[in-house]
N, C-alpha and C positions, 0 to 999 in steps of 0.2 A: 510630726516634726515641725520645726519652725519654718514658716513660709512668709515671704514678703513679695507681693506682686504689684508692680507699678503699672499704671495705665494713664492714658490721657495725652501722651505725647503726639507729635505730628508736625506738619508743616504750617508755619504761620508767617505772615509778613511783618516786617519791622513795625513796631508800635502796637502790634496785636497782643492778645492774651491767650493763655492756656491755663487749665487747671489739671494738675496731676493728682492722682490718687495712689495711695499705698494701702492695699488691703492685706491684712495680716492674719495669721492663725498659728496655733501651736505654742503660744506663750501668753502670759498675762499682760496684755497690751497696756492696761491702765496704769501699771506701776513701772513701766520702762520708758526711758527716753527714746524718741524717734528722731532720726537725723535724715536730712536730704543732702546728698553729695552730687556732684556732676563731674564729668570728665570728657575732655576733648582729645583727639588723637595726638600722641606725642607729649601730652602733659599729665601731671599727676592728678589724681582724683582730689577735688577740693570740696571743703564743707560749704554748703549753701546755707543751711539753717539747722539748728538743734532745738527740738521741742521737748522740754523736760516734762516729767509727769505732773509737776506743779512749778509755779514760778514763771519767770519771764522767758520768752522764746528768744534765742540768740541768733542773730543774722550776721552773715558776712557783711562787712561794712559797705562794700561796693553795691550790695543788693538791697540795702535798706530803702524802704519807700516804694519799691517796685514789686517785691515778692512778699507774700503773706502766707505763713504756715499755720496750720490748725490741726486739731485732732478731735475725733469723735470716739470716745472710749466705748460708747454703746454699740458702735459698729466695727470696732477694732481697726479703724481706718484713719490714716493721716492724709492731709491734703497740702498741696503747694499751689497757691494761686499766683500766677506770674503775669504781670501787666507791663505795658510799655516795653515789650521785648525788643532786644537789640540783636544785631547779627552775632555779637560775641556771646550771646546766651546759648548759641547752638552747642549742644552737648548731649551725652547720654546722662540721664538723671537717675540716681540710685536712691533707694530707701535702705536705711540701715538701723539696726538696733543691736547693742552689745556686739557680738562677733558674727552677726548674720547680715547678709546682703540680699537684696533682690537682684533680678537680672537686668533691670534698668529699662527705661523708656527713652526713645530718641526724640529730642526736640530740635527741629531745624527751623531757624529763622532766616528767611530768604525773601528777597523781592521777586 
């Protein structure tokens, strides 16, 4: 079955960096878009970045320049490099493709 497993979350200070990974199985990774979403308590899940199978990666406007998404089709894995993290980046980050979601990884930005 389709599985998406996020990892790499944790506690980081403002200005720090984290790299999230989304390891997948059960579908043809290379021909599907991979999306990263995030959600904080009381708010709707929001799109962070969409990585198409080809073409330009699409970022949420507010995150351009700080976040960089990539994919390694040979490893069926997507990545989200997050730099210059801010307090408001604290959230659970989810990997998504088509109608499937991972369970998320918690990123906490705190001094």
